[in-house]
C-alpha positions in Angstrom: 18.9 4.1 -14.2 20.4 1.2 -12.2 17.8 -0.9 -10.4 19.1 -3.1 -7.6 16.9 -3.4 -4.5 18.2 -6.8 -3.4 20.1 -5.5 -0.3 17.2 -3.5 1.1 15.2 -4.3 4.2 12.0 -2.4 4.4 9.7 -2.4 7.4 6.0 -2.1 6.4 3.6 -1.1 9.2 -0.1 -1.1 8.5 -3.4 -2.8 7.8 -3.0 -6.4 6.6 -5.8 -8.4 5.0 -6.8 -11.2 2.8 -8.1 -10.6 -0.7 -10.5 -13.5 -1.4 -11.7 -14.2 -4.9 -14.8 -16.3 -5.7 -14.7 -17.0 -9.4 -17.6 -18.5 -11.3 -20.1 -18.3 -14.1 -23.4 -16.4 -14.4 -25.9 -18.2 -16.6 -29.2 -16.9 -15.3 -31.1 -14.3 -13.2 -32.5 -15.4 -9.8 -36.2 -15.9 -9.7 -36.1 -14.5 -6.1 -34.8 -11.1 -7.1 -33.4 -9.3 -10.1 -29.8 -10.4 -9.4 -27.4 -12.8 -11.2 -26.9 -16.3 -9.9 -23.3 -17.2 -9.9 -22.2 -20.8 -10.0 -19.1 -21.0 -7.9 -16.0 -22.4 -9.6 -12.7 -21.6 -7.8 -11.9 -19.8 -4.5 -8.5 -18.1 -4.1 -6.9 -16.3 -1.2 -4.3 -13.6 -1.8 -2.3 -11.3 0.4 -3.9 -7.9 0.6 -3.5 -4.4 2.0 -0.1 -3.9 3.6 0.7 -7.5 3.0 0.3 -6.9 -0.8 2.8 -4.1 -0.4 5.2 -6.5 1.3 4.6 -9.0 -1.6 5.5 -6.2 -4.1 8.6 -5.3 -2.2 9.7 -9.0 -2.3 8.9 -9.1 -6.0 11.2 -6.1 -6.5 14.0 -7.9 -4.7 13.8 -6.2 -1.3 13.3 -8.0 2.0 9.9 -7.0 3.5 9.5 -6.9 7.3 5.7 -6.8 7.8 4.0 -5.6 11.0 0.2 -5.6 11.5 -2.8 -7.2 13.2 -4.9 -10.3 12.6 -7.8 -11.7 14.6 -7.8 -14.9 16.7 -9.8 -16.6 14.0 -9.5 -19.1 11.2 -8.8 -16.3 8.7 -5.9 -15.2 10.9 -4.4 -18.7 10.4 -5.1 -18.5 6.7 -3.3 -15.1 6.5 -0.2 -16.5 8.3 -0.2 -19.5 6.0 -0.2 -17.2 3.0 2.8 -15.3 4.4 4.6 -18.6 4.8 3.7 -19.6 1.2 5.4 -16.5 -0.1 8.4 -16.6 2.2 7.5 -13.6 4.3 8.0 -13.8 8.1 5.1 -13.3 10.5 7.2 -12.4 13.5 5.9 -8.9 13.5 2.2 -9.9 13.1 0.3 -9.5 16.3 -2.9 -11.5 17.1 -5.6 -9.0 18.4 -8.3 -10.9 20.4 -10.6 -7.9 19.9 -10.9 -7.9 16.1 -11.7 -10.0 13.1 -9.1 -10.6 10.4 -9.9 -8.3 7.5 -11.1 -10.2 4.5 -12.2 -8.6 1.2 -14.3 -11.1 -0.8 -14.8 -10.4 -4.5 -17.3 -12.3 -6.6 -16.0 -12.4 -10.1 -17.7 -13.9 -13.3 -16.2 -13.8 -16.8 -13.5 -11.4 -15.6 -16.1 -8.9 -14.2 -16.4 -8.1 -10.5 -20.0 -8.5 -9.5 -19.8 -7.7 -5.8 -17.4 -7.1 -2.9 -18.1 -8.2 0.7 -15.8 -6.8 3.5 -15.4 -8.6 6.8 -13.5 -6.3 9.2 -13.2 -4.4 12.5 -11.9 -0.9 12.2 -11.4 0.3 15.8 -8.0 1.6 16.7 -5.5 -0.9 18.1 -5.4 -0.7 21.9 -4.4 -2.5 25.1 -2.1 -5.5 24.9 -2.2 -5.7 21.1 -1.1 -2.0 20.8 1.7 -2.6 23.2 2.9 -5.8 21.5 2.8 -4.2 18.1 4.7 -1.1 19.2 7.3 -3.2 21.0 8.0 -5.4 18.0 8.2 -2.5 15.6 10.5 -0.5 17.8 12.7 -3.6 18.4 13.1 -4.0 14.6 13.9 -0.3 14.1 16.5 -0.2 16.8 18.2 -3.4 15.5 19.9 -1.3 12.8 18.7 -3.7 10.1 16.0 -1.5 8.5 16.6 0.7 5.5 13.2 2.4 5.4 9.9 2.5 7.3 6.8 2.4 5.3 3.4 3.3 6.9 0.6 1.7 4.8 -2.8 2.9 6.1 -6.2 1.6 5.0 -8.2 3.0 8.0 -8.6 -0.5 9.5 -7.2 0.4 12.9 -3.6 -1.0 13.0 -2.3 2.6 12.7 -3.6 4.7 15.5 -2.3 8.3 15.9 -0.5 7.3 19.1 1.3 4.4 17.4 2.2 6.5 14.4 3.7 9.2 16.7 5.7 6.8 18.8 7.1 4.8 16.0 8.0 7.9 14.0 10.0 9.1 16.9 11.9 5.8 17.1 12.5 5.9 13.3 13.9 9.5 13.5 16.1 8.6 16.4 17.5 5.6 14.4 17.8 7.8 11.3 15.5 5.5 9.3 13.7 7.4 6.5 9.9 7.1 6.4 7.5 6.9 3.5 3.7 7.2 3.9 0.7 6.0 2.0 -2.1 7.7 4.0 -5.8 7.5 4.4 -8.1 10.2 5.6 -8.4 9.4 9.4 -4.7 9.9 10.2 -3.9 12.0 7.2 -2.0 14.7 9.1 -0.3 12.4 11.7 3.0 11.8 9.8 4.9 15.0 10.6 8.5 15.0 9.4 8.2 12.0 7.0 10.6 11.6 4.1 8.0 11.0 1.5 4.2 11.6 1.6 2.2 9.9 -1.1 -1.5 10.5 -1.2 -3.6 10.1 -4.4 -5.4 13.0 -6.0 -8.8 12.2 -4.5 -7.3 12.0 -1.0 -5.6 15.4 -1.1 -8.7 16.9 -2.8 -10.8 15.8 0.3 -8.3 17.4 2.7 -7.8 20.8 1.0 -10.2 23.7 1.1 -9.4 24.7 -2.5 -9.9 22.9 -5.8 -7.1 20.7 -7.1 -7.0 19.7 -10.7 -4.3 17.3 -12.2 -2.3 20.3 -13.5 1.0 21.5 -12.3 -0.1 24.8 -10.8 -2.9 23.2 -8.7 -0.6 20.4 -7.6 2.2 22.8 -6.6 -0.3 24.6 -4.4 -1.4 21.2 -2.9 2.2 20.3 -2.3 2.8 23.6 -0.5 -0.2 22.9 1.6 1.2 19.5 2.5 4.7 20.8 3.2 3.2 23.4 5.5 1.2 20.8 7.5 3.8 18.0 7.7 7.2 19.6 7.2 8.0 16.5 5.1 10.9 16.2 2.7 9.1 15.2 -0.5 5.6 14.8 -1.9 4.3 12.3 -4.5 0.7 12.4 -5.7 -0.7 9.6 -7.9 -3.0 11.0 -10.5 -4.6 7.8 -12.0 -4.7 8.2 -15.8 -2.8 11.4 -15.6 0.4 9.9 -14.1 2.4 10.9 -11.1 3.3 14.3 -9.6 6.4 14.8 -7.5 7.9 17.7 -5.5 11.2 17.6 -3.7 10.8 20.9 -1.9 12.4 22.9 -4.7 11.2 21.6 -8.0 8.2 19.7 -9.3 6.9 17.8 -12.3 4.2 15.6 -13.6 5.2 12.3 -15.2 2.5 10.9 -17.6 1.3 7.4 -17.2 2.6 4.5 -19.4 -0.6 2.6 -19.1 -1.9 1.2 -22.4 -4.4 -1.3 -21.1 -6.6 -1.1 -18.0 -8.1 -4.3 -16.8 -8.2 -3.9 -13.0 -6.9 -1.0 -10.9 -7.0 -2.9 -7.7 -3.6 -2.8 -5.9 -2.0 -0.3 -8.3 -1.4 2.1 -5.4 0.3 -0.7 -3.5 2.7 -1.3 -6.4 3.5 2.5 -6.7 4.3 3.0 -3.0 6.5 -0.2 -3.1 8.5 1.1 -6.0 8.7 4.5 -4.3 9.9 2.9 -1.0 12.6 0.9 -2.7 13.7 3.9 -4.8 13.9 6.2 -1.9 15.9 3.7 0.2 18.3 3.1 -2.6 18.9 6.8 -3.4 17.0 7.2 -6.7 15.8 10.7 -7.6 12.1 11.5 -7.4 12.1 11.7 -11.2 13.5 8.2 -11.5 11.1 6.9 -8.9 8.1 8.4 -10.6 9.1 7.0 -14.0 9.7 3.5 -12.6 6.5 3.6 -10.6 4.5 4.6 -13.7 5.9 1.5 -15.5 5.1 -0.8 -12.6 1.6 0.6 -12.1 0.9 0.2 -15.8 2.0 -3.4 -15.6 -0.3 -4.4 -12.7 -3.5 -2.7 -13.9 -3.2 -4.6 -17.1 -3.8 -7.8 -15.1 -6.9 -9.1 -13.3 -7.2 -8.8 -9.5 -4.6 -7.7 -7.0 -1.2 -8.8 -8.2 2.4 -8.0 -7.5 4.8 -6.4 -10.0 6.9 -8.6 -12.2 10.6 -7.5 -11.8 11.8 -9.1 -15.1 9.0 -7.4 -17.0 9.7 -4.1 -15.3 13.4 -4.2 -16.1 12.6 -5.0 -19.7 10.2 -2.0 -19.9 12.7 0.3 -18.2 15.4 -0.5 -20.8 13.1 0.4 -23.8 
């Protein structure tokens, strides 16, 4: 297949955050409690959540347009600085006075994650922040410079049902296709989307029937989704079993290419990024699934939340 995503402009709307890594060494157990004592070495901040999706899109060659919320705090400034470091605009990032910037802090020693601490507010966006976010997103969509809208939900509050509904209408009016990476709270709010991509666990939690990672069960799940959302296509990530796709007529499971698993953090972000680029550029679902498998296998072989490497991906695709 021909992979060229360099002309694409993809609008990512969702929950942005900082992935913070505290890396150190454990040499003893605390005398105060049966817990390891970690001597801190390095601290690193990375773009997380919907911002990691934007980073993956940029790595694939596309231009990400990122919309989301940060708090009026020091971490909000850190987040904007990280965007600048990676050449991603913060013009669609709204400061919400009512919330804390989401930060996921991971304590890591000898390559092993010991603990994760989340700092966050998860209430739905409202008031002036909701109005500003909707206005900026709608303005970008109506500019005629967006090839695809990607909803990236982590249940942190940037995507309320009201915002999803209003932005979806604008996207449909502007004939901009829509891809969705859902979470449980607003799972069924994306009526009429072009591509709906839950993972297996997420759809299992929504259905009132068992769903195993086999074609018959997944076809039933896809039929359930089509009936609820009237979407154009369904993709379900199956972890070690690969990726399932259904275009409304035919379906298939594409096995994973993963040979080494070091850290699964961020793998879903990479898959939806590839899917968004593929959909916007006219690739078939089969081609998208195969490419997403390669990209997912690449990032889970590395430590922490990382973006895909385009050169490595192109080399793998040619094998």
